[in-house]
C-alpha positions as CSV (number, residue, x, y, z in Angstrom):
1,M,-13.0,-1.1,4.0
2,T,-9.7,0.0,5.5
3,F,-7.8,1.5,2.5
4,F,-4.4,2.0,4.1
5,R,-3.3,1.9,7.7
6,V,-0.1,1.6,9.7
7,D,-0.3,0.3,13.2
8,N,2.6,0.7,15.8
9,L,5.3,0.4,13.2
10,A,8.8,0.0,14.6
11,I,12.4,-0.8,13.5
12,Q,15.8,-0.2,15.0
13,F,19.3,-0.3,13.6
14,G,21.8,-1.3,16.3
15,G,20.7,0.7,19.3
16,V,18.9,3.4,17.3
17,K,15.1,3.4,17.0
18,A,14.7,4.7,13.5
19,V,10.9,4.3,13.6
20,D,9.3,3.9,17.0
21,D,5.6,3.0,17.4
22,V,4.3,5.0,14.4
23,S,0.6,4.7,13.5
24,F,-1.6,6.5,10.9
25,E,-4.4,5.9,8.5
26,V,-4.8,7.2,4.9
27,R,-8.3,7.3,3.5
28,E,-8.9,6.6,-0.1
29,G,-8.6,9.7,-2.3
30,Q,-6.5,11.7,0.2
31,V,-3.1,13.3,0.0
32,F,-1.4,12.3,3.2
33,S,2.0,13.9,3.9
34,I,4.7,12.9,6.4
35,I,7.0,15.7,7.5
36,G,9.9,16.2,9.9
37,P,13.6,17.2,10.1
38,N,16.4,15.2,8.6
39,G,16.8,11.9,10.3
40,A,13.2,11.9,11.6
41,G,12.5,8.4,10.1
42,K,10.2,9.5,7.3
43,T,11.9,7.6,4.4
44,T,12.4,4.6,6.8
45,V,8.6,4.4,7.1
46,F,8.4,4.4,3.3
47,N,11.0,1.6,3.1
48,L,9.0,-0.5,5.6
49,I,5.8,0.0,3.7
50,S,7.5,-1.0,0.4
51,R,9.2,-3.9,2.1
52,M,12.7,-2.8,1.5
53,Y,13.0,-3.2,5.3
54,T,11.1,-5.7,7.5
55,A,9.5,-4.1,10.6
56,K,10.4,-5.5,14.0
57,K,7.0,-4.7,15.2
58,G,3.7,-3.4,13.8
59,R,1.4,-4.0,10.9
60,V,0.7,-2.4,7.5
61,T,-2.8,-2.9,6.1
62,F,-3.7,-2.2,2.5
63,R,-7.3,-2.7,1.3
64,D,-8.1,-4.9,4.3
65,A,-5.0,-7.1,3.7
66,D,-2.0,-7.4,6.0
67,I,1.0,-6.7,3.7
68,S,3.6,-6.5,6.5
69,R,5.3,-9.7,5.3
70,V,4.5,-9.6,1.6
71,A,7.5,-10.2,-0.7
72,P,9.0,-6.9,-1.9
73,H,8.5,-7.7,-5.6
74,R,4.7,-8.2,-5.0
75,I,4.1,-4.8,-3.5
76,T,3.7,-3.1,-6.9
77,A,1.4,-5.8,-8.1
78,L,-0.9,-5.2,-5.2
79,G,-1.3,-1.6,-6.4
80,I,1.4,0.4,-4.5
81,A,4.0,2.4,-6.4
82,R,6.7,4.7,-5.2
83,T,9.3,7.2,-6.3
84,F,12.6,7.8,-4.5
85,Q,14.6,10.7,-3.1
86,N,17.4,9.9,-5.5
87,I,16.1,9.4,-9.0
88,E,16.1,5.7,-9.9
89,L,15.9,5.7,-13.7
90,F,17.8,3.8,-16.4
91,Q,20.2,6.5,-17.6
92,N,21.0,5.0,-21.0
93,A,17.4,4.3,-21.9
94,T,14.9,6.7,-23.4
95,V,11.9,8.1,-21.5
96,L,9.6,5.8,-23.5
97,Q,11.7,2.7,-22.6
98,N,11.7,3.7,-18.9
99,L,7.9,4.1,-18.8
100,L,7.3,0.8,-20.6
101,L,9.3,-0.9,-17.9
102,G,6.7,0.4,-15.5
103,R,4.2,-1.9,-17.2
104,H,6.0,-5.1,-16.3
105,V,3.6,-5.8,-13.5
106,H,0.8,-6.1,-16.0
107,R,2.5,-8.6,-18.3
108,R,0.4,-11.8,-18.8
109,S,2.5,-13.6,-21.4
110,N,5.0,-16.5,-20.9
111,L,8.4,-17.2,-22.6
112,F,6.8,-19.5,-25.3
113,S,4.3,-16.9,-26.4
114,E,7.0,-14.1,-26.3
115,L,9.4,-16.1,-28.5
116,L,6.7,-16.8,-31.1
117,H,5.3,-13.3,-30.8
118,L,1.8,-14.6,-30.8
119,P,-1.2,-12.3,-31.5
120,S,-2.0,-12.2,-27.7
121,V,1.5,-10.8,-27.1
122,Q,1.1,-8.2,-29.9
123,R,-2.3,-7.1,-28.4
124,M,-0.7,-6.8,-25.0
125,E,2.2,-4.7,-26.4
126,I,-0.3,-2.4,-28.0
127,E,-2.2,-2.1,-24.8
128,H,1.0,-1.3,-22.8
129,R,2.0,1.3,-25.4
130,E,-1.4,3.0,-25.2
131,K,-1.3,3.2,-21.4
132,V,2.2,4.7,-21.5
133,E,1.2,7.3,-24.2
134,Q,-1.7,8.3,-21.9
135,I,0.7,9.0,-19.1
136,I,3.1,10.9,-21.4
137,E,0.2,13.1,-22.5
138,F,-1.1,13.5,-19.0
139,L,2.3,14.8,-17.7
140,D,3.2,16.8,-20.9
141,L,6.3,14.6,-21.7
142,Q,5.6,14.3,-25.5
143,H,8.7,16.4,-26.3
144,Y,10.9,14.0,-24.4
145,R,9.5,10.7,-25.5
146,E,12.7,9.5,-27.4
147,V,15.3,11.4,-25.3
148,V,17.8,9.4,-23.3
149,I,17.5,10.0,-19.6
150,M,21.1,11.1,-19.1
151,N,20.4,14.0,-21.5
152,L,17.5,15.4,-19.6
153,P,17.5,18.1,-16.9
154,Y,16.9,17.1,-13.4
155,G,13.4,18.5,-13.1
156,V,12.2,16.6,-16.1
157,C,13.8,13.4,-14.7
158,K,11.6,13.9,-11.6
159,V,8.5,14.0,-13.7
160,V,9.7,10.9,-15.7
161,E,10.1,8.9,-12.5
162,L,6.6,10.0,-11.4
163,A,5.3,8.9,-14.9
164,R,6.9,5.5,-14.5
165,A,5.2,5.0,-11.2
166,L,1.9,6.0,-12.7
167,C,2.4,3.4,-15.5
168,T,2.0,0.7,-13.0
169,E,-1.6,1.9,-12.4
170,P,-1.3,2.2,-8.7
171,K,-4.1,2.7,-6.2
172,L,-1.7,4.2,-3.7
173,L,1.2,6.4,-4.9
174,M,4.1,7.0,-2.5
175,L,6.1,10.1,-3.3
176,D,9.5,10.4,-1.5
177,E,10.4,14.1,-1.5
178,P,9.0,14.9,-5.0
179,A,10.1,18.6,-4.8
180,S,13.7,17.8,-3.7
181,G,16.1,19.6,-6.0
182,L,13.4,21.5,-7.9
183,N,13.3,25.2,-8.4
184,P,10.2,27.2,-7.3
185,E,8.6,27.0,-10.8
186,E,9.2,23.2,-11.0
187,T,7.8,22.8,-7.5
188,E,4.6,24.6,-8.5
189,D,4.3,22.3,-11.5
190,M,4.7,19.3,-9.2
191,A,1.9,20.6,-7.0
192,F,-0.3,20.8,-10.1
193,W,0.6,17.2,-11.0
194,I,-0.1,15.9,-7.5
195,E,-3.5,17.6,-7.5
196,D,-4.4,16.3,-11.0
197,I,-3.3,12.7,-10.0
198,Q,-5.5,12.9,-7.0
199,K,-8.5,14.4,-8.7
200,D,-8.4,13.3,-12.3
201,L,-6.9,9.8,-11.9
202,G,-8.4,9.1,-8.5
203,I,-5.1,7.9,-7.0
204,T,-4.5,8.2,-3.2
205,I,-1.1,9.8,-2.4
206,L,1.2,9.2,0.5
207,M,4.1,11.8,0.4
208,V,7.3,12.5,2.3
209,E,8.3,16.1,1.8
210,H,10.4,18.9,3.3
211,N,8.8,21.8,1.3
212,M,6.1,23.0,3.7
213,N,4.5,25.3,1.0
214,L,3.9,22.2,-1.2
215,V,2.7,20.2,1.8
216,A,0.2,22.9,2.8
217,E,-1.0,23.3,-0.8
218,V,-1.8,19.7,-1.6
219,S,-2.2,17.8,1.7
220,D,-5.5,16.7,3.3
221,R,-3.7,15.4,6.4
222,V,-0.2,15.6,7.8
223,L,1.9,13.5,10.1
224,A,4.9,15.1,11.8
225,M,7.8,12.9,13.0
226,N,11.0,13.5,15.0
227,D,13.5,11.0,16.2
228,G,11.4,8.2,14.8
229,R,8.3,9.0,16.7
230,T,5.0,10.8,15.9
231,I,4.9,14.3,17.4
232,A,1.7,15.7,15.7
233,Q,-1.0,14.7,13.3
234,G,-3.9,16.7,11.7
235,S,-4.6,19.2,9.0
236,P,-1.6,21.1,7.5
237,Q,-2.5,24.2,9.5
238,E,-2.9,22.3,12.8
239,V,0.5,20.6,12.4
240,Q,2.3,23.8,11.4
241,R,1.0,25.5,14.6
242,N,1.9,22.6,16.9
243,D,4.6,23.6,19.5
244,D,6.4,20.2,19.2
245,V,6.7,20.6,15.4
246,I,8.0,24.1,15.8
247,R,10.6,23.0,18.3
248,A,11.6,20.0,16.1
249,Y,12.3,22.4,13.1
250,L,13.7,25.4,15.0
251,G,15.1,23.9,18.1
252,G,14.5,24.9,21.7
């Protein structure tokens, strides 16, 4: 079975080719990272996969199914979750409330049963709360459970957004610059979370990241992009030694 594959993905905005014929495959259980300088097209690839954009060309396959034209709201239900460069949390809600929102894809009730608060609804609510509490414990967020998001430090908000994505029970977790804005200690913690998510929860991870220390520490495979195109692909060590990658980062 093909777990996740991108074939010849392309999109342009005006005359600019933001993503130009990009292809890669992520095997189940891997951490696969996409790197490149600012404007390389990394986040655009994420937006194409999550259907925020529609590709002009190419195909995205997830678990042997073509998801290139799937409605955006169905992507999470298929088993793909993502985080964002800029934290997308409900600022006036608590950590617990934000995480419970991540369970919406697993709701099996209708308006009638909700209004009557039938036993089936009560059992479902208990199940959702148990799943959320498991994620809270997994990511050591117990102390922040009832804290409103706007009162949390940035580094904790990053973990909360990661937690909300995990509450959807994804098969593929897409992390868009998870270390962005974090200090070295928080970045090291994020590396631990990523490794634990991969090994303990068995979730495959597709990551966009600028921090090369984090990429080298957690990644099985790396794709390097520049100007919308693939310039290298391989192990972290192979990509870091690639002349085209060095030029893209340092110039020349």
